[in-house]
N, C-alpha and C positions, 0 to 999 in steps of 0.2 A: 504494500499500500504506500502511496506517496501523496504528499500535499503540494499543491501548486496554487498560484493565483488563478482566478477565474479566467477562462478563455471564452471569447464571444460566442463560439459555437455551443457552449454549455448552457446558455440561458434557458433554452426550452426544458432541459432536464432539471435545472435548478427550480424552475416554476412548478414542474410536476411534483417534486419532493416538497417544496414549500407548501403547496395547496393541500397535499396529503397530510403533512406533519402538523400543521397548526390549525386550530379552530378559527372560524371566521373572525371572532372578536379579538383574536391575538394577531391577526395579519394586517399589515399595512397594505394598501393597494399595490400590486406588483410593480406598476410603473414608478412608484416612489422608491422602491429598492433599486431599480435600474438607474433612476436619476441620481440617487445618492452615490452609486458607484461611478457613474459617468462624471459627476462633479467632483470626484475624488474625496468626498466626505466619508465614504464607507469603502471597505474592501471586502471581497469575498474570496475565501480560500476553499479549495475543493479537495476531497479525498477520492482518489481513483485507484483502481486495481485492474490491471489488464484493460485499460481504456474505458472501464465501466465507472461511471460517476456513482459513488457510494454515499456521499453526503457533502454538506457544506457548512461553513460557519461565516457569518457576516459580522464584521467588527467595525467599530467607529473609534478610531484613535483621536484623542484630544489631549493635548499637553502631556501630562505625566500619567494619563489614564487611558484605558482601552475598554470600551463597552462591547460585550458580546451581545449583539442585537438578536441574532437567530443562530441556532445550531439545529441542523436537521439531518437525519439519516434516512435513507430510502427504507420504506417499510419492508422491502424484500429481504433486507439483510440486517435488520436491527439485532441488538444483543450479540454482536460479533466483535465489539471493540472499536468500531469506527468512531463513535462519538468521543470515547476516551482518547483515541489517537489524535483527532482533531483538536481537542482541548489542550492536550499536552503539547502539541506542536505550536499552537497559538501562544500558550504561556511562555514557551521557550523563545519563540520569535519576538515577543514583546517583553522579554525579561527586562527588568529595570523599570517597568511601568506597572501600575496597579490595574489589574483586570477585574472588571465588575460586570454583574449580570443580574437580571431580575428573575425570580421564580414566583409562582403563585404561593401565597402565604398558606401555611398549614391551617386547616379548618375542619374539625371533626364533622361538621354538617355538610361539607362540600360533597357533591355527587362524585367528583373525581379525587377524593381524598387519597386513595391508594396510589394513584398516578402522581399526585403531589409529593407523597412520601418517597416514592421511587426516584423521582426527578432530584429531590434534595439529596438523597443518598448518593446518587450518581455524581453530583458535583462535589460532595464532601469526599467521596472516594478519589476524586481527581484533584484534591488539594485545596478546594475552596472552603471558605469558612463564612459563617454568618457575620454580617457587619453589625447586627443588632438594630439595623435601620429598616423601617417598614414604610411603604408608600400606599397611597390610595389614589384613585383617579379613574378615568374612563375605562382603563384596562383591568380594573379590579384591585383587590388588595394583594400587594406584592412584598417580597422580602428581597433585600439586596445582599448578594453574596460577593465576596471578594477573594482575590488571590494576589499575593505579592505586596500586601500592605492594605491598611484600612483607609477608606475614603470617608470624609466627613459628609454629613447630610447636605451642607451648603455646596460642597464641590460636586456631589452627585447631581444635585439639581442644575448646577452649571453645565455639567456633561449632558444631561437630558435636554436642556434648552439648546445647546449646540447641535445635538443629534436631531432633534425634531424641528428646529427653527422656531423663531418667536411665536408665530401664529399657531402652529400645531402644538407647541408647548402649552400655550394658554388653553387651547381646546382640549388638551389631554387632561387638564385639571389635576395634574400630579401634585400631590402634597405629601410631606413627611408626616407620619403619625407616630404617636408615642405608644 
């Protein structure tokens, strides 16, 4: 398995994996992803094996931080180490920077509680820790995980504002909660 930056001819496969992996409320319109990459605000790295696209990770570097915006593995090959491979490679590639990401906050009443627990265990297994910072907004109640150092709530909001742009940041209604 190898990791490389996105090649233009991979967009169709990226979209298929993206649409399959994320529920509608967690997806940005696909053209927004493409625009973010084209404008060099975001970067997509892909994992391939024998020319087969296995998964991708979309990151947004900003100053001393990197936000993992999306990590997705093809449903055909999940649970074979592709996600861990991508995360380890990204953390190595951006060593010296704080890597942050959002996961759904654990909630015993949530319909997908088991999935939330599994997701959290996956990131912890790959070296991430809880920041102890939680957010709420249009995307729901989330927990911030970090790798390579703690990010303050203020810096995280600054990163989100950069990632989304001022208008979408306001529309997202992201707020830090205690």
